[in-house]
C-alpha positions as CSV (number, residue, x, y, z in Angstrom):
1,M,15.2,14.3,-26.6
2,F,12.3,14.6,-24.2
3,E,13.1,16.2,-20.8
4,A,10.6,16.0,-18.0
5,K,10.0,19.3,-16.2
6,N,9.4,17.3,-13.0
7,S,11.6,14.4,-12.2
8,M,8.9,12.7,-10.1
9,P,6.7,10.3,-12.1
10,R,3.0,10.7,-12.4
11,I,1.2,7.7,-11.0
12,I,-2.3,6.4,-11.5
13,V,-3.8,4.1,-8.9
14,I,-6.6,2.0,-10.3
15,G,-9.1,1.0,-7.7
16,G,-10.4,3.0,-4.8
17,G,-10.9,0.3,-2.3
18,A,-9.0,0.3,1.0
19,T,-5.8,-0.8,-0.6
20,G,-6.0,1.6,-3.5
21,C,-6.8,4.6,-1.2
22,G,-4.0,3.6,1.1
23,V,-1.5,3.3,-1.7
24,A,-2.6,6.7,-3.2
25,R,-2.3,8.4,0.2
26,D,1.1,7.0,0.7
27,L,2.3,8.1,-2.7
28,V,1.0,11.7,-2.2
29,L,2.7,11.9,1.2
30,R,5.9,10.9,-0.5
31,G,5.5,13.7,-3.0
32,Y,4.3,11.8,-6.1
33,Q,1.7,13.4,-8.4
34,T,-1.0,10.8,-8.0
35,T,-4.4,10.2,-9.6
36,L,-6.9,7.7,-8.1
37,V,-9.4,6.1,-10.5
38,E,-12.4,4.2,-9.2
39,S,-15.5,3.0,-11.2
40,G,-17.8,2.9,-8.1
41,N,-17.9,4.3,-4.7
42,L,-14.6,4.7,-2.8
43,G,-14.0,1.9,-0.3
44,S,-16.6,-0.4,-1.8
45,G,-14.3,-2.7,-3.8
46,T,-12.7,-6.1,-3.2
47,S,-10.4,-5.0,-0.4
48,S,-13.4,-3.7,1.6
49,R,-14.6,-7.3,1.8
50,S,-11.3,-8.8,3.1
51,H,-10.9,-10.6,6.4
52,G,-9.2,-7.6,7.8
53,M,-5.8,-9.2,8.5
54,L,-2.4,-8.6,7.0
55,Q,0.0,-11.5,6.5
56,S,2.7,-11.4,9.1
57,G,5.1,-13.4,7.0
58,A,5.8,-15.9,9.7
59,R,4.8,-18.9,7.5
60,Y,7.6,-17.9,5.1
61,A,10.3,-17.6,7.7
62,V,12.0,-20.9,6.8
63,T,11.3,-21.3,3.1
64,E,11.3,-17.7,1.8
65,T,13.4,-15.7,4.2
66,S,13.6,-12.6,2.0
67,F,9.7,-12.4,1.7
68,A,9.5,-12.9,5.5
69,A,11.9,-10.0,6.0
70,E,9.9,-7.8,3.7
71,C,6.7,-8.6,5.6
72,Y,8.5,-7.6,8.8
73,R,9.7,-4.3,7.4
74,E,6.3,-3.5,6.1
75,R,4.7,-4.3,9.5
76,N,7.1,-1.8,11.0
77,I,6.1,0.9,8.5
78,I,2.4,0.2,9.1
79,S,2.9,0.4,12.9
80,K,4.5,3.8,12.6
81,I,1.7,5.1,10.3
82,F,-1.2,3.6,12.3
83,P,-0.1,1.8,15.5
84,K,-3.6,0.6,16.3
85,A,-3.6,-1.5,13.1
86,V,-0.8,-3.8,14.4
87,K,-1.3,-6.4,17.0
88,L,1.6,-8.6,18.3
């Protein structure tokens, strides 16, 4: 039977836009062995052309409460990592 020497999985993030770079950074900070793959220049992908706003989850508060709660938790995480990115 195969036994991994390291219990942490190896993760490949495909896409080096703002989202991919952010995800890769977060994974590395959490101790995961991470590889980022990008076909062009870092930060030049689809996420670099977004409107620059994250969904607050407020529109899901009545119909999808679990999704709204997840958005709220993620907003709290982002505000701890980069407080200037969150506006109330």
